[in-house]
N, C-alpha and C positions, 0 to 999 in steps of 0.2 A: 504494500500500500504506500501511498504518498500523502504527505501532509504539508500544509503551508499555514503556519500559525502567526503570521504577521502581515495583515492585509488592510489597506485603507479604502474607504468608500467616500461618497460625496459628503459625508458628515465630518470629515477632516477638513480643516481650513485649506489644505493644499491637495485635496483629493477631488474627484469629479465623477466617479463611477457609482451607479446605483447598486443596491444590494442584489437585485435580480440579475443584473449583468455580471456581478461577481460570481454568483452561483453558476451562471451559464459558462463563464470562463473556466471555472474550476472543473466543470464536467468536460469541457473541450480539452483541457490540459491533463485530464485523467488524474486530478488531485482529489483524493478521497475524503479529506477532511480539511476544513479551513477554520481560521479564527478571524473575526472581524474586530480589528484593533485600532479604532480611530483615535486621533490625538485628543485625549482628555474628553472623550465623548462616547456615550454608549448607545446612541439612538439606533445605530445599524442593527443592533441585536433585536430590537423590537420588530424591525422589518423582516428579520430572518425567522421569526417564530412560525411562519407557515411552512418552513422547510424541515425535513426530518432531522432530528437532533443528532443522528449518527453522522450527519454531513458537516456539522459546525460546532464550534466551542465559543461560548460568550467571551468577549474580551474587550480590552481597552489598552491604549498606550499612554502613559502619564509622564509628562515632562517634570523633572525635579532636579534639585541640586544635591551634589555630594562633593565635599571638599571644593576644589576649584573646577569642577566639571559639571555639565548638564548630563544627567543620566536619563535614558528612556526605559521605563519599566513597563513591561507588558503584563497585564493581569489576565490570567486564563481561568475559565470556570467560575467567574465572579457572579454574584447576584446583582445583575444590572439594574434591578429595581431599587437598590439601596440609595438613600438620600445623599450619601457622600458623593456619589458620581454626578448628581445634579449640581452640587456645590462646586466640585472640581471644574465642571464645564463652565459654569457661570463665572468663576474667578478667572479662568483662562481667557474667556472671551473679553472680559473687562480689561485684562492686561493687554490683549492684542489691540483693543481700541485705544487704550491709554498711550501706547508707544507708537501709534502710526504716524503722528506728527513728528515725533522725535526721530523716527527712522528716516523720514523724508529729509529732515534737516541734516542728519548725519550723512546721507548720500549726497546731498547738495554740496556739502563741504568737501567730502571725500573725492567726488568726481567733478567738482566745479560746474555744477548744474544750477538751474533756476526753476526747479519744480515747485508746485504747490499742491497740497493734499487735495484741493478741489478739482484739479486737473485729473488726478488719478481716480477720484470718485466719479467724475463724469464718464471716464472710460470704462468704469465698472459699476453701472447703476444697480443699486440695491445690495451690493456686496460689502461685507466688512473688508476694510483695506488692511492687508498684511504684507509681509515682505514679498510674498508671491506676486500680488498685484502691482506693487511698486517696482519690483524687478522687471516684470513683463512690460510695464509702461516705459521704463528706461530703455530696454532693449528695442522696443518698437519706435520710440521717438528720438533716440540718440544712437542710431545704428552705426554711425561712423566713429563713435567714441573709441579711442584706442584700447581702453581697458575692458571694453565689452566684446572686442573682436573674436576672441577665442571661444566665447559662449555662443556667438552667432554663426560660427562655422560648424555646422552639425557634423559630427563624426559618429560612426557606429559605437555602441557601448558607452555613450556619454549621456549625462543628464544635466543639460546646461543650467537649468534653474537651481537644481540641487548643488551642482558644482560651484555656482556663484555663491550660494549660501555658505558652503564650507570654506570658501576662499576669503569671504569678506564679513560674514555675519555671525559666525560661531564665536565662542569664547576665545579671547586673546586675538581676535582678528580686528582689523581697523574699523569695520562697520558694526561691531557688536553693540547691541542695546540690551541692557540688563532688564529682565523681567522678574516679577515677584512670583516665585514658584515654590511648592512645598519641598520639604526635606525628604530625601530618598527613604529614610527609615520610617517616616510617617506614612509615606505612600505604600510601602510594603505592609505596614500594619493595617492600612485601610483594605488592602486586597485580602489579607488574611481574615479580617473581621467579616468580610463579605464572601467567605468560603472559597476564595480563589488562591491561585499560586502565583508567585512573583518571579518573572523572568527578565533578566537584563538583556535588552535588545542591542543588536549590532555593536558588541563591546569594543572592537578594535577601531571603530569610528569615533566613539565618544570618550572612551576611558583612556586616561593618560597611561596607566599601568595596571595590568591585571592583578598585581599584588594588592592594589587598593580594594579589589573586590573581595579578597579574603576577609576583610574586616567587617563585611556585611553578613553577619552570621545568620540573619533571618531570611536572606535571599534563597529562593528555592532552586533556581536554575539560570541558565545562560544560553543565549542564541549562538550556538556553535556554527550551524549552517546558515549562511546569510549571503544575499546577493552581492554584498560589498566585499566579502572575504574571498581571498584566493583559496585554492585547494590547500595550500600549506597553512594558511591562517585558520581555515576550518579545522584542520588537524590540531593546530596549536591550542585552539580554544577547547576542542573536545578533550584533549589530554588534560588541560587545566581543570575542566569540569570533573573529569574522572578522579583526578588527584585530590579534589576538594569536596567531593561528595555532592556535586550539583547536578541537577537534571539537565539534559541536553534538549534544546528545541531548535526548530528550523523556521525561517521566515524570509519571504522575498522582499518585504517592505514595499509591495506593489502600491503605487499611487495613481497610475494612469498617465495622463498627458504631461504632468509635471516631472515625471521620472520615466521618460519614454523607453529607456534601455532596459527597464525592469519588467519582466514578464511574470504574471501570476504563476506560482509553482516553481519558479527558478530560484531555488535556495542554495544552489551549489552543493547539494548533497549528492554523493555518489551512492547508488543503490537504493534500497527501500528504507522506509521510515519505521518499520514495525517495532523494533526494539525500543528506541527512545520514546516513540509515541505511546507505547503501552505503559511506560513508566510515568509519562505525563498524565495519562488518563487515570492511572491508579492514584497518583498524588492528588488529583482533583477530587476523586471519589472519597479519599481519606479526609478531605476538608469539609465534606458535607455533614 
């Protein structure tokens, strides 16, 4: 069997695919079980209730801080009716709205532009303005800018919007804007309180050192198989998980158009998912 336990739908601020289309893609890609893990949002799970529960696991991906890094924690098997997830969603949306003007100002200084938030809003009627909309506006309206050229020259296996984010907007990058996010230990606790298990997503993208992960004793697992990891990195994280008693998970981090190089089901896992997936299912059942 094959599983992809890290997928984004239209309910993520940077996603655009309906839940029905996600299930259709999973069937086409011969993925037997998926998890709907939108950024700080559980609404996709309600849309999925009409599908057989053998085909999907309730989920969420929560942005949080640990030390000097932003961690992304995937909650699997959660009770998505729990009030805490509405609170997390509301707080995150408020933060996105709070920083949109700040982000425009930062980009104006960084790239010597003269954007105004109203221009971006007119180009995206009815949408909350995030780094995705601002970045797309810059690419479309300043295509000759020398610092945008490499993102506008589309190459296979690239994700221009995401690549720009990691180059300019992540922690320690020149366009980083600090958000108010929960502490990773609180997030793991919320997931456990709602009968789920906590998985660290794409660790070699966010985490400065895997040794830091050892200090999170309450963490249940780690995403060893990931569309961002090379085969060697997948093996490295798998060995780390085995050495430290962590569950192994796999996720493509499918987003749709904003990460066009990522195909649902492409987790860079070689072979079948039966062994690690069985342990994930057992751990979720143990939490109920």
